[in-house]
N, C-alpha and C positions, 0 to 999 in steps of 0.2 A: 289341306293335310300336306305334310313333309315327311318324306321318310326320315326314320329314325338316325339321328349321326352315330348312334352306337352300332348300327347295323352296317352301314357305309365302312366304318372304321374296322369293325370284325374283318369284312370282306377285304378290305385294302390289305390288314395285316396278315391274314391267312393267305392271300395270293404272294405276297412278298415273302414269306416264312415258306410256302411251297416252293417258290422258286430257289432261294437259298439253300434249302436243304437238299435240293437235287444237282446243284452244281458241285463238281469236284473242288476240293478243298485247295488245290493250288489256284485255279481260277477265281474262286470266291476271295483269295487274298490279293488278286490283282484288280478285280473287276466287282464295283458294287453298283446294284441298280438304286437310283434315287429318282424315283417317277411319281410323279402325282397327276390326279386328274382333277378339271373344274369345269362345271359343277359336279361333284358326286352322285347327285340326283337331280332329275327334273321331274316335275308332274304339270300335266296340263288338261283341260277339259275341251274337247274337241267334238264337233259334230260331224255326222256323215257328210263325205265331201269336202271336208275343210283340208287346207295345205297349211302346214306350219313348219318354217325354217327355224333351225337351232343350231347352237354352236357348242363343241366340247373342245375343251383345252388339254392337251396331255403335256406336261411341264418335265423335262429333263433337268434336274439338279446336280446331276454327276459332272465330271470333268472331260468325259468322252462321249462322242456322238453315239445315238443309241437307234437303230434300225429294227423295223419290225412292220407288222401287218395291221391294218383296221378292219375289224370284223364286226357283225351284229349278230346278237343272238337273244333269243327270248330267254326269260329266267323263271324259275321255280323255287319255292322255299319247302325244303325237305326236312328241316329239323325244326327243333323246339327253340332254338336260339334266333330265328329270323335271318339265318344266312343264305343269299341268294344263290342258286345253283345254275349256272348259264348252261343252256340247252343249244349246242351248236346246229342240231338239224332239227328241221319242223317235224313237231310230234304230231301224230295223228289225234285228231279230236280235242286239241289245246285249246280251248275257247277262249284263253287268256292272251294268246300269241299276238304280236303286232310287228315282227321284224320284217314282214313282207311288206308292210307299210311304208318303209324306211328305205332311203337312198342316200349315200353321201358321195363328196367330190374326189376321194382318192382310197386307195386300198392297201399302198405301201407308203411307208414315210420313213425318213431319217431326221431324228430330231436333234439338232445341234448340242453341244453342250451348253449348260446355263441357258437354255433357250425353250422355247414351246413351240408346239404344231397345233393350228387350229383347224379342226374337222367340221365342214359346214355340211350339215346332213338335212334332209327334207322329210317330213312325214306327211303322207297322202292318206287321207281316211277314205275308205270305199263308201260310196253313197249308201249302200245296204249294211253297213257294218251293224253288227248287235251291239247293245247297250251294255254299259257298265264297265268293269277294269280290265285293260291290257297292258301288259308288262314286257319291256324288251329292254335291250342295252347295247351300248357301243363301246367295243373294249379294244385295246392295244395289246398286242403279243409280239414279243421279240423274235426276230427271224433267226431260227435254228439252221447253223450253228454258231451265228455271230452274237455278240454281246459287247456293247461299248465300242461298235465299229470294228472289232477285230474277231479273228478267228479263236474259236475256243479250241484248245487242245482237249481232245477227249480222253480221258483216263478210264471211263467205264461207259456202260451203254445207258447211264442214266440220262433222261431227257430234262429238259429246261421246261418245268411247268409254270408258267407266270402269266397272268392275266389281270390287268387293271380296267376295271369296267366303270362307265358311267351309267346308272340306273335311269329309265325313263318309264314313268307311269302316265297311262292317259286313261281318262274316264269320258265313256260316252253317255250323255244325257238319256234318260229313259228310265222305265221301270226296272229297278233291281232288287234282287232279294235280299234281305236282311236277315240272318240266321246265324247265330253263334251260340255256343253252350259249353258249360264247365263239364268237361269229360272224367275230370280225375282230379281228386283232394287228397292231400297228404298233410294230415293233422293228427298229434298224437291225443289219444284218449286219456292218457294220465302221465303226469310229470310229476318230477320231484322238486323241480326249481325251475322258474322262469327264466328267460323270455320263451314264449311260444313260437316254435318255427311253424309256419304255414307255406303251403305250395298247391298253386292251382293249375291244371292244364285246361285253357280254353281253346275250343275248335271253332275256327270259322268257315260257315258252309255259304257264305253270303257270294254273291257276285263282283265283289271287289274288295279291296283290303280295308280293314276296319283299324280304329285305333282307340280302344278301349280307355274310359276314365276310371280308375277302380280305387277303392279304400277298403282296409281292414280295418275293424274295431272289435275290442273286447268289453264285454259287460257282465259284472259280477252278480251275486246272487240277489242284490236289492236293486238291480235294473239300472246301476249307474255305470255310465261310459269310463272304464278305467284307462284306455289308451286307444289312439287311433293313427294310423299311417296311410298316406297317400301313395300308390303303387306307382312305379315309373310307367311312362307312355311308351308303348311299344306298338309297331304296325304288325298286325296279324294279316297276312295274305290268304287270299281264297284256297281253302283245302288245306290249310296249314294248322299247326298246333303252335302254341306259344305259351311257355311256361312262365308264372308270375310267383315269387318266392319272397318271402320277407321274415322278419322276426319281430315279435309284437309283446309289449309287457315289461315287467321288471323282472330282476332274477326272485327276489322275495315276494311271492304271491303265495297265496293258501285259498282254497275253498274251489268252488265250481263257477265256470267261466263260460260264456257264450262268445263264439269266435264269429264275426259276421263279415262277409265280402258282398259289397254292392257296387256294381259297375254300369256304367251308360257306354253305349256305343250308337254309330249309325244315326238315325233320326229317332231319338229317344227311347231306344231300345234298352232293355235293362237284363242285368244278369245279378242273381244273389245265391248265396249259399250261407247256411249256419250249422255250426257244429259245437259240440259240448267238450269242454276240457276240465279235467279235476287236476288241480295243482296242490300237492301236499308233501312237506318236507319231512317224510317219515323217519328219515334217519335223525335229523334233527330232534324230531317229536320223539323218537325213542330213545335219545340221550337223555332230553329234557325229564322224560318219563321217568327214566332209571335213576336220574339224579333226584327228582322229588320224591321217588321210592326210599332211595338210600338217605335223604334227608329226613323222611318220615321216620324210618326206623332209628335213626340216631337220636332224634327228638324224643322219640317214644323211650328210647332205653333211659336216656337222661331223666325224662319224666318218671318213669317207672322206679329208678333209683331214688329220686327225690320223694316219690309217694312212700317208698318202703322206708327211708328215714323219717319221713314226717309220722307214718304210724308208730315206728320203733320208739320215736321221742314221745309221743302221746301215750303209748303203753307205760314208759318209764315215768310220764308225769302221773299217770294214774296210780301207778305202784307206789310213788313216793306219797301221794295224796292218802292212799289207803293205809300206808304205814304212819303217816301223821296222824291220821283219825284214831288209830290202834292206839298211839302213843298218848293222844289225848284222853282216850277212856281210859288207859293205865293210870294217867295221873290222876284224872278224876276220882277213880276207886281209891287210891292212896290217900287223897284229901278226906274222903269219908271215913 
């Protein structure tokens, strides 16, 4: 299992944006942080008593040196987008913490321009470590109040909030609970047009992060599959929610449909949800119905006029026939 690239990208972007938004405008114009971390995430399966050496590179792509501190922190996921939140201090009863297991070779660094700094860290797993998932990180934070190796002129009391982290996941073998559930669904009961927008919130109560493989399909009244979509894979960290949303089906749909979610995670665990949606373009149907009524009235009017003319013509013909018969009778009587 690898961390989702989107999670890491979102973390990096949010951290950089947070930094730039809090730097005074004049400073921003002169100094720009262009820093990346490699690898953005790492995952290891370690046993109690294991020792693991790792490397993390912080790469300075800017034109000036960048000074800062290297720190470690556990992280939690508190939102529905999977964004890690770094926890500087040890949180009591955090059974997923692992920062105390890690040491590294330096705490302060100055990264030369167009260069990199390699952090060598060591993870020592306690012999009595509980099984399942542990989550920590190593991050770089520029030294306040310097940026790019130069003193920043303060124009306000705003602080520079910039951290770039490499996330580390550790799984300790053993008996781990696997427990996830769909706690919220947003699916309309009636729509005028497709496609159908669906949203699911999945809660992970497992002892480690899971990566569900999920798909959504719609079935019509004849039990025929109309459409199916595979949802993007995302990590859901322990005690965290993740929202999965998509649109399925075409614009022009009519009738009742079943929307089915099917997902698997962990060691063959399954999640499912079924909802019913009625799709009926009532405005189009109303216009079509009104058009048919109007057409019927027009045709009926034409038919009625034609029928009246036919009746009138038949009456005239009958009248002519009657007059001809009378004329025949009169001529007959004259001949006699």
